[in-house]
N, CA, C and O atoms as CSV, one atom per row, in Angstrom:
chain,resi,resn,atom,element,x,y,z
A,1,MET,N,N,-16.206,-10.428,-3.222
A,1,MET,CA,C,-15.870,-9.060,-2.886
A,1,MET,C,C,-14.350,-8.892,-2.984
A,1,MET,O,O,-13.592,-9.730,-2.495
A,2,ARG,N,N,-13.925,-7.825,-3.605
A,2,ARG,CA,C,-12.504,-7.507,-3.744
A,2,ARG,C,C,-11.946,-7.006,-2.411
A,2,ARG,O,O,-12.616,-6.286,-1.670
A,3,THR,N,N,-10.715,-7.400,-2.125
A,3,THR,CA,C,-10.063,-7.006,-0.879
A,3,THR,C,C,-8.913,-6.061,-1.169
A,3,THR,O,O,-8.079,-6.326,-2.035
A,4,ILE,N,N,-8.876,-4.954,-0.436
A,4,ILE,CA,C,-7.818,-3.953,-0.562
A,4,ILE,C,C,-7.010,-3.950,0.727
A,4,ILE,O,O,-7.577,-3.915,1.819
A,5,LEU,N,N,-5.705,-3.985,0.605
A,5,LEU,CA,C,-4.808,-3.846,1.748
A,5,LEU,C,C,-4.387,-2.386,1.845
A,5,LEU,O,O,-3.777,-1.845,0.923
A,6,VAL,N,N,-4.716,-1.752,2.966
A,6,VAL,CA,C,-4.318,-0.374,3.229
A,6,VAL,C,C,-3.105,-0.427,4.150
A,6,VAL,O,O,-3.175,-0.977,5.250
A,7,VAL,N,N,-1.992,0.149,3.696
A,7,VAL,CA,C,-0.753,0.146,4.468
A,7,VAL,C,C,-0.445,1.584,4.851
A,7,VAL,O,O,0.018,2.378,4.032
A,8,GLU,N,N,-0.709,1.904,6.111
A,8,GLU,CA,C,-0.577,3.277,6.599
A,8,GLU,C,C,-0.268,3.229,8.089
A,8,GLU,O,O,-0.949,2.533,8.842
A,9,ASP,N,N,0.753,3.964,8.519
A,9,ASP,CA,C,1.143,3.941,9.929
A,9,ASP,C,C,0.407,4.966,10.783
A,9,ASP,O,O,0.517,4.931,12.008
A,10,GLU,N,N,-0.333,5.870,10.172
A,10,GLU,CA,C,-1.112,6.837,10.932
A,10,GLU,C,C,-2.559,6.345,11.003
A,10,GLU,O,O,-3.254,6.329,9.988
A,11,PRO,N,N,-3.022,5.940,12.203
A,11,PRO,CA,C,-4.348,5.328,12.331
A,11,PRO,C,C,-5.492,6.183,11.797
A,11,PRO,O,O,-6.442,5.647,11.226
A,12,GLN,N,N,-5.423,7.491,11.969
A,12,GLN,CA,C,-6.513,8.346,11.498
A,12,GLN,C,C,-6.616,8.309,9.967
A,12,GLN,O,O,-7.713,8.214,9.418
A,13,ILE,N,N,-5.475,8.383,9.289
A,13,ILE,CA,C,-5.489,8.322,7.815
A,13,ILE,C,C,-5.941,6.942,7.360
A,13,ILE,O,O,-6.745,6.827,6.435
A,14,ALA,N,N,-5.429,5.892,8.002
A,14,ALA,CA,C,-5.830,4.531,7.645
A,14,ALA,C,C,-7.341,4.368,7.798
A,14,ALA,O,O,-7.984,3.733,6.963
A,15,GLY,N,N,-7.905,4.935,8.853
A,15,GLY,CA,C,-9.346,4.842,9.078
A,15,GLY,C,C,-10.160,5.548,8.010
A,15,GLY,O,O,-11.194,5.042,7.572
A,16,ILE,N,N,-9.699,6.709,7.595
A,16,ILE,CA,C,-10.403,7.453,6.542
A,16,ILE,C,C,-10.380,6.677,5.229
A,16,ILE,O,O,-11.404,6.544,4.560
A,17,VAL,N,N,-9.210,6.168,4.867
A,17,VAL,CA,C,-9.090,5.401,3.621
A,17,VAL,C,C,-9.957,4.147,3.705
A,17,VAL,O,O,-10.670,3.816,2.758
A,18,ARG,N,N,-9.895,3.445,4.850
A,18,ARG,CA,C,-10.715,2.244,5.039
A,18,ARG,C,C,-12.202,2.569,4.872
A,18,ARG,O,O,-12.921,1.857,4.170
A,19,ASP,N,N,-12.658,3.643,5.517
A,19,ASP,CA,C,-14.077,4.001,5.441
A,19,ASP,C,C,-14.519,4.261,3.996
A,19,ASP,O,O,-15.575,3.785,3.578
A,20,TYR,N,N,-13.728,5.005,3.242
A,20,TYR,CA,C,-14.070,5.282,1.838
A,20,TYR,C,C,-14.120,4.004,1.014
A,20,TYR,O,O,-15.036,3.812,0.214
A,21,LEU,N,N,-13.145,3.138,1.208
A,21,LEU,CA,C,-13.112,1.902,0.427
A,21,LEU,C,C,-14.263,0.964,0.793
A,21,LEU,O,O,-14.869,0.348,-0.084
A,22,GLU,N,N,-14.558,0.859,2.078
A,22,GLU,CA,C,-15.678,0.015,2.493
A,22,GLU,C,C,-16.997,0.572,1.960
A,22,GLU,O,O,-17.867,-0.184,1.527
A,23,HIS,N,N,-17.139,1.878,1.994
A,23,HIS,CA,C,-18.351,2.515,1.449
A,23,HIS,C,C,-18.492,2.222,-0.050
A,23,HIS,O,O,-19.605,2.130,-0.568
A,24,ALA,N,N,-17.360,2.077,-0.736
A,24,ALA,CA,C,-17.373,1.777,-2.171
A,24,ALA,C,C,-17.563,0.281,-2.442
A,24,ALA,O,O,-17.595,-0.139,-3.599
A,25,GLY,N,N,-17.690,-0.522,-1.385
A,25,GLY,CA,C,-17.982,-1.936,-1.579
A,25,GLY,C,C,-16.809,-2.893,-1.487
A,25,GLY,O,O,-16.946,-4.069,-1.824
A,26,PHE,N,N,-15.659,-2.413,-1.037
A,26,PHE,CA,C,-14.489,-3.279,-0.911
A,26,PHE,C,C,-14.363,-3.811,0.515
A,26,PHE,O,O,-14.777,-3.154,1.471
A,27,ALA,N,N,-13.797,-4.987,0.644
A,27,ALA,CA,C,-13.354,-5.481,1.950
A,27,ALA,C,C,-11.970,-4.882,2.174
A,27,ALA,O,O,-11.180,-4.789,1.234
A,28,VAL,N,N,-11.670,-4.479,3.392
A,28,VAL,CA,C,-10.401,-3.810,3.674
A,28,VAL,C,C,-9.678,-4.530,4.804
A,28,VAL,O,O,-10.262,-4.852,5.839
A,29,ILE,N,N,-8.388,-4.773,4.577
A,29,ILE,CA,C,-7.496,-5.221,5.633
A,29,ILE,C,C,-6.422,-4.145,5.768
A,29,ILE,O,O,-6.156,-3.408,4.819
A,30,ALA,N,N,-5.809,-4.054,6.937
A,30,ALA,CA,C,-4.869,-2.957,7.163
A,30,ALA,C,C,-3.593,-3.453,7.819
A,30,ALA,O,O,-3.577,-4.441,8.552
A,31,ALA,N,N,-2.519,-2.722,7.522
A,31,ALA,CA,C,-1.220,-2.960,8.146
A,31,ALA,C,C,-0.640,-1.605,8.512
A,31,ALA,O,O,-0.791,-0.634,7.771
A,32,GLY,N,N,0.026,-1.543,9.660
A,32,GLY,CA,C,0.600,-0.292,10.126
A,32,GLY,C,C,2.073,-0.143,9.871
A,32,GLY,O,O,2.660,0.883,10.213
A,33,ASP,N,N,2.694,-1.158,9.268
A,33,ASP,CA,C,4.112,-1.061,8.915
A,33,ASP,C,C,4.403,-1.976,7.733
A,33,ASP,O,O,3.592,-2.827,7.368
A,34,GLY,N,N,5.576,-1.781,7.145
A,34,GLY,CA,C,5.927,-2.520,5.937
A,34,GLY,C,C,6.073,-4.018,6.135
A,34,GLY,O,O,5.702,-4.795,5.255
A,35,ALA,N,N,6.609,-4.437,7.276
A,35,ALA,CA,C,6.779,-5.876,7.529
A,35,ALA,C,C,5.423,-6.564,7.633
A,35,ALA,O,O,5.236,-7.648,7.081
A,36,ALA,N,N,4.474,-5.944,8.334
A,36,ALA,CA,C,3.130,-6.509,8.445
A,36,ALA,C,C,2.450,-6.553,7.078
A,36,ALA,O,O,1.727,-7.500,6.770
A,37,ALA,N,N,2.684,-5.531,6.264
A,37,ALA,CA,C,2.103,-5.498,4.921
A,37,ALA,C,C,2.591,-6.674,4.080
A,37,ALA,O,O,1.802,-7.331,3.401
A,38,LEU,N,N,3.885,-6.932,4.132
A,38,LEU,CA,C,4.429,-8.046,3.350
A,38,LEU,C,C,3.855,-9.379,3.821
A,38,LEU,O,O,3.561,-10.252,3.005
A,39,ALA,N,N,3.698,-9.537,5.121
A,39,ALA,CA,C,3.114,-10.769,5.652
A,39,ALA,C,C,1.663,-10.922,5.187
A,39,ALA,O,O,1.245,-12.020,4.819
A,40,LEU,N,N,0.896,-9.834,5.201
A,40,LEU,CA,C,-0.495,-9.899,4.757
A,40,LEU,C,C,-0.613,-10.154,3.263
A,40,LEU,O,O,-1.522,-10.860,2.828
A,41,VAL,N,N,0.286,-9.594,2.478
A,41,VAL,CA,C,0.259,-9.855,1.032
A,41,VAL,C,C,0.454,-11.348,0.776
A,41,VAL,O,O,-0.242,-11.937,-0.051
A,42,ARG,N,N,1.394,-11.951,1.483
A,42,ARG,CA,C,1.642,-13.389,1.303
A,42,ARG,C,C,0.472,-14.237,1.808
A,42,ARG,O,O,0.078,-15.206,1.158
A,43,ALA,N,N,-0.081,-13.871,2.966
A,43,ALA,CA,C,-1.119,-14.690,3.593
A,43,ALA,C,C,-2.506,-14.493,2.981
A,43,ALA,O,O,-3.255,-15.458,2.825
A,44,ARG,N,N,-2.850,-13.268,2.639
A,44,ARG,CA,C,-4.227,-12.960,2.238
A,44,ARG,C,C,-4.410,-12.699,0.752
A,44,ARG,O,O,-5.540,-12.724,0.265
A,45,ARG,N,N,-3.348,-12.454,0.032
A,45,ARG,CA,C,-3.417,-12.199,-1.420
A,45,ARG,C,C,-4.479,-11.144,-1.770
A,45,ARG,O,O,-5.447,-11.459,-2.462
A,46,PRO,N,N,-4.311,-9.900,-1.303
A,46,PRO,CA,C,-5.311,-8.871,-1.606
A,46,PRO,C,C,-5.358,-8.579,-3.109
A,46,PRO,O,O,-4.429,-8.887,-3.855
A,47,ASP,N,N,-6.464,-7.980,-3.520
A,47,ASP,CA,C,-6.654,-7.635,-4.933
A,47,ASP,C,C,-5.942,-6.354,-5.322
A,47,ASP,O,O,-5.686,-6.122,-6.504
A,48,ALA,N,N,-5.613,-5.505,-4.330
A,48,ALA,CA,C,-4.891,-4.251,-4.582
A,48,ALA,C,C,-4.350,-3.725,-3.259
A,48,ALA,O,O,-4.789,-4.135,-2.184
A,49,LEU,N,N,-3.385,-2.806,-3.358
A,49,LEU,CA,C,-2.815,-2.153,-2.179
A,49,LEU,C,C,-2.921,-0.649,-2.317
A,49,LEU,O,O,-2.764,-0.095,-3.406
A,50,VAL,N,N,-3.189,0.004,-1.195
A,50,VAL,CA,C,-3.038,1.448,-1.063
A,50,VAL,C,C,-1.903,1.597,-0.063
A,50,VAL,O,O,-2.030,1.187,1.090
A,51,LEU,N,N,-0.795,2.182,-0.500
A,51,LEU,CA,C,0.457,2.101,0.242
A,51,LEU,C,C,1.058,3.474,0.529
A,51,LEU,O,O,1.249,4.284,-0.379
A,52,ASP,N,N,1.350,3.722,1.791
A,52,ASP,CA,C,2.121,4.895,2.191
A,52,ASP,C,C,3.601,4.559,1.997
A,52,ASP,O,O,3.972,3.385,2.014
A,53,LEU,N,N,4.432,5.553,1.816
A,53,LEU,CA,C,5.871,5.295,1.670
A,53,LEU,C,C,6.619,5.384,2.988
A,53,LEU,O,O,7.526,4.590,3.235
A,54,GLY,N,N,6.260,6.329,3.832
A,54,GLY,CA,C,6.977,6.541,5.085
A,54,GLY,C,C,6.489,5.603,6.164
A,54,GLY,O,O,5.705,6.001,7.026
A,55,LEU,N,N,6.938,4.371,6.129
A,55,LEU,CA,C,6.470,3.345,7.058
A,55,LEU,C,C,7.575,2.913,8.013
A,55,LEU,O,O,8.754,2.958,7.660
A,56,PRO,N,N,7.203,2.496,9.222
A,56,PRO,CA,C,8.205,1.917,10.120
A,56,PRO,C,C,8.570,0.499,9.678
A,56,PRO,O,O,7.829,-0.146,8.937
A,57,ARG,N,N,9.698,0.043,10.136
A,57,ARG,CA,C,10.252,-1.302,9.927
A,57,ARG,C,C,10.710,-1.544,8.490
A,57,ARG,O,O,11.891,-1.815,8.273
A,58,VAL,N,N,9.834,-1.456,7.521
A,58,VAL,CA,C,10.203,-1.630,6.113
A,58,VAL,C,C,9.566,-0.475,5.342
A,58,VAL,O,O,8.344,-0.326,5.346
A,59,ASP,N,N,10.383,0.336,4.686
A,59,ASP,CA,C,9.916,1.494,3.924
A,59,ASP,C,C,8.997,1.054,2.782
A,59,ASP,O,O,9.109,-0.060,2.271
A,60,GLY,N,N,8.087,1.952,2.395
A,60,GLY,CA,C,7.145,1.648,1.325
A,60,GLY,C,C,7.804,1.274,0.008
A,60,GLY,O,O,7.309,0.399,-0.703
A,61,LEU,N,N,8.913,1.921,-0.327
A,61,LEU,CA,C,9.612,1.561,-1.575
A,61,LEU,C,C,10.157,0.140,-1.502
A,61,LEU,O,O,10.151,-0.581,-2.499
A,62,ASP,N,N,10.626,-0.262,-0.330
A,62,ASP,CA,C,11.096,-1.644,-0.166
A,62,ASP,C,C,9.935,-2.637,-0.208
A,62,ASP,O,O,10.101,-3.771,-0.658
A,63,VAL,N,N,8.766,-2.212,0.260
A,63,VAL,CA,C,7.579,-3.061,0.162
A,63,VAL,C,C,7.256,-3.317,-1.311
A,63,VAL,O,O,7.009,-4.456,-1.706
A,64,ILE,N,N,7.259,-2.261,-2.115
A,64,ILE,CA,C,6.988,-2.423,-3.547
A,64,ILE,C,C,8.006,-3.369,-4.169
A,64,ILE,O,O,7.644,-4.292,-4.898
A,65,ARG,N,N,9.261,-3.137,-3.879
A,65,ARG,CA,C,10.338,-3.960,-4.430
A,65,ARG,C,C,10.110,-5.444,-4.096
A,65,ARG,O,O,10.247,-6.304,-4.966
A,66,ALA,N,N,9.766,-5.736,-2.850
A,66,ALA,CA,C,9.556,-7.125,-2.425
A,66,ALA,C,C,8.322,-7.734,-3.088
A,66,ALA,O,O,8.355,-8.887,-3.518
A,67,ILE,N,N,7.246,-6.975,-3.171
A,67,ILE,CA,C,6.017,-7.500,-3.775
A,67,ILE,C,C,6.215,-7.782,-5.255
A,67,ILE,O,O,5.726,-8.790,-5.764
A,68,ARG,N,N,6.917,-6.914,-5.944
A,68,ARG,CA,C,7.089,-7.074,-7.389
A,68,ARG,C,C,7.974,-8.265,-7.765
A,68,ARG,O,O,8.031,-8.638,-8.936
A,69,ARG,N,N,8.656,-8.857,-6.804
A,69,ARG,CA,C,9.417,-10.081,-7.117
A,69,ARG,C,C,8.506,-11.227,-7.518
A,69,ARG,O,O,8.889,-12.069,-8.330
A,70,ASP,N,N,7.269,-11.269,-6.943
A,70,ASP,CA,C,6.375,-12.389,-7.248
A,70,ASP,C,C,4.967,-11.998,-7.652
A,70,ASP,O,O,4.174,-12.884,-7.970
A,71,SER,N,N,4.614,-10.740,-7.658
A,71,SER,CA,C,3.213,-10.387,-7.858
A,71,SER,C,C,3.054,-9.135,-8.725
A,71,SER,O,O,3.908,-8.249,-8.739
A,72,ARG,N,N,1.954,-9.095,-9.431
A,72,ARG,CA,C,1.583,-7.916,-10.222
A,72,ARG,C,C,0.349,-7.238,-9.626
A,72,ARG,O,O,-0.341,-6.495,-10.324
A,73,VAL,N,N,0.066,-7.483,-8.351
A,73,VAL,CA,C,-1.080,-6.862,-7.693
A,73,VAL,C,C,-0.999,-5.341,-7.876
A,73,VAL,O,O,0.077,-4.765,-7.717
A,74,PRO,N,N,-2.104,-4.690,-8.204
A,74,PRO,CA,C,-2.073,-3.229,-8.368
A,74,PRO,C,C,-1.685,-2.529,-7.056
A,74,PRO,O,O,-2.171,-2.879,-5.981
A,75,ILE,N,N,-0.806,-1.543,-7.173
A,75,ILE,CA,C,-0.341,-0.778,-6.019
A,75,ILE,C,C,-0.548,0.708,-6.303
A,75,ILE,O,O,-0.042,1.248,-7.287
A,76,LEU,N,N,-1.307,1.354,-5.411
A,76,LEU,CA,C,-1.509,2.790,-5.460
A,76,LEU,C,C,-0.766,3.389,-4.284
A,76,LEU,O,O,-1.063,3.075,-3.131
A,77,ILE,N,N,0.198,4.249,-4.568
A,77,ILE,CA,C,0.919,4.943,-3.495
A,77,ILE,C,C,0.087,6.155,-3.088
A,77,ILE,O,O,-0.290,6.977,-3.922
A,78,LEU,N,N,-0.189,6.246,-1.794
A,78,LEU,CA,C,-0.895,7.381,-1.212
A,78,LEU,C,C,0.026,7.937,-0.143
A,78,LEU,O,O,0.105,7.398,0.961
A,79,SER,N,N,0.724,9.020,-0.474
A,79,SER,CA,C,1.781,9.490,0.410
A,79,SER,C,C,1.861,11.005,0.446
A,79,SER,O,O,1.543,11.691,-0.525
A,80,ALA,N,N,2.296,11.510,1.595
A,80,ALA,CA,C,2.553,12.949,1.723
A,80,ALA,C,C,3.891,13.322,1.098
A,80,ALA,O,O,4.165,14.501,0.876
A,81,ARG,N,N,4.720,12.332,0.816
A,81,ARG,CA,C,5.988,12.618,0.145
A,81,ARG,C,C,5.684,13.108,-1.258
A,81,ARG,O,O,5.127,12.377,-2.076
A,82,GLY,N,N,6.048,14.337,-1.524
A,82,GLY,CA,C,5.725,14.906,-2.824
A,82,GLY,C,C,6.914,15.111,-3.739
A,82,GLY,O,O,6.777,15.637,-4.843
A,83,ASP,N,N,8.087,14.690,-3.275
A,83,ASP,CA,C,9.279,14.876,-4.102
A,83,ASP,C,C,9.170,14.080,-5.397
A,83,ASP,O,O,8.688,12.947,-5.416
A,84,GLU,N,N,9.624,14.692,-6.460
A,84,GLU,CA,C,9.603,14.009,-7.750
A,84,GLU,C,C,10.413,12.721,-7.707
A,84,GLU,O,O,10.044,11.740,-8.353
A,85,THR,N,N,11.510,12.707,-6.957
A,85,THR,CA,C,12.335,11.493,-6.880
A,85,THR,C,C,11.560,10.336,-6.252
A,85,THR,O,O,11.711,9.192,-6.679
A,86,ASP,N,N,10.726,10.621,-5.236
A,86,ASP,CA,C,9.907,9.565,-4.633
A,86,ASP,C,C,8.872,9.056,-5.622
A,86,ASP,O,O,8.656,7.849,-5.735
A,87,ARG,N,N,8.232,9.971,-6.337
A,87,ARG,CA,C,7.233,9.562,-7.332
A,87,ARG,C,C,7.865,8.690,-8.410
A,87,ARG,O,O,7.343,7.629,-8.754
A,88,VAL,N,N,8.982,9.148,-8.930
A,88,VAL,CA,C,9.660,8.397,-9.990
A,88,VAL,C,C,10.115,7.035,-9.472
A,88,VAL,O,O,9.921,6.020,-10.141
A,89,ALA,N,N,10.719,7.009,-8.286
A,89,ALA,CA,C,11.197,5.746,-7.721
A,89,ALA,C,C,10.044,4.766,-7.536
A,89,ALA,O,O,10.157,3.597,-7.907
A,90,GLY,N,N,8.932,5.235,-6.963
A,90,GLY,CA,C,7.790,4.360,-6.741
A,90,GLY,C,C,7.236,3.788,-8.025
A,90,GLY,O,O,6.934,2.597,-8.100
A,91,LEU,N,N,7.099,4.626,-9.033
A,91,LEU,CA,C,6.563,4.153,-10.314
A,91,LEU,C,C,7.558,3.245,-11.032
A,91,LEU,O,O,7.156,2.262,-11.655
A,92,GLU,N,N,8.846,3.560,-10.954
A,92,GLU,CA,C,9.843,2.694,-11.595
A,92,GLU,C,C,9.937,1.329,-10.926
A,92,GLU,O,O,10.236,0.334,-11.586
A,93,LEU,N,N,9.684,1.274,-9.624
A,93,LEU,CA,C,9.718,0.004,-8.909
A,93,LEU,C,C,8.496,-0.865,-9.212
A,93,LEU,O,O,8.499,-2.068,-8.952
A,94,GLY,N,N,7.451,-0.242,-9.766
A,94,GLY,CA,C,6.294,-1.028,-10.153
A,94,GLY,C,C,4.962,-0.590,-9.604
A,94,GLY,O,O,3.959,-1.265,-9.836
A,95,ALA,N,N,4.907,0.521,-8.880
A,95,ALA,CA,C,3.606,1.034,-8.447
A,95,ALA,C,C,2.805,1.432,-9.679
A,95,ALA,O,O,3.373,1.828,-10.697
A,96,ASP,N,N,1.505,1.328,-9.585
A,96,ASP,CA,C,0.650,1.639,-10.719
A,96,ASP,C,C,0.243,3.111,-10.791
A,96,ASP,O,O,-0.046,3.635,-11.867
A,97,ASP,N,N,0.224,3.768,-9.630
A,97,ASP,CA,C,-0.087,5.194,-9.616
A,97,ASP,C,C,0.392,5.785,-8.311
A,97,ASP,O,O,0.706,5.056,-7.370
A,98,TYR,N,N,0.450,7.111,-8.251
A,98,TYR,CA,C,0.978,7.839,-7.092
A,98,TYR,C,C,0.069,9.025,-6.829
A,98,TYR,O,O,-0.139,9.864,-7.705
A,99,VAL,N,N,-0.475,9.092,-5.615
A,99,VAL,CA,C,-1.358,10.206,-5.249
A,99,VAL,C,C,-0.747,10.910,-4.063
A,99,VAL,O,O,-1.308,11.888,-3.568
């Protein structure tokens, strides 16, 4: 079974994303901040990430930057930040898509 890491600091949104992914047949692990996400990426090696940008401790863009130093794991940004600069920055840093 493929494992998806959901990185979201708002529990209600994280729960909705988790429920949809589990219903689709994925195993889901979750992190509520960027530092926890980086630790889980190293420890659990998920098959993909669904990542918010506005995170406590370590911002989502910094999470992407750190992950891309050693991994090509697919990263989908799921964020309320709609500025074109955020979209461009996320994709240039190595995210695979932005929703």
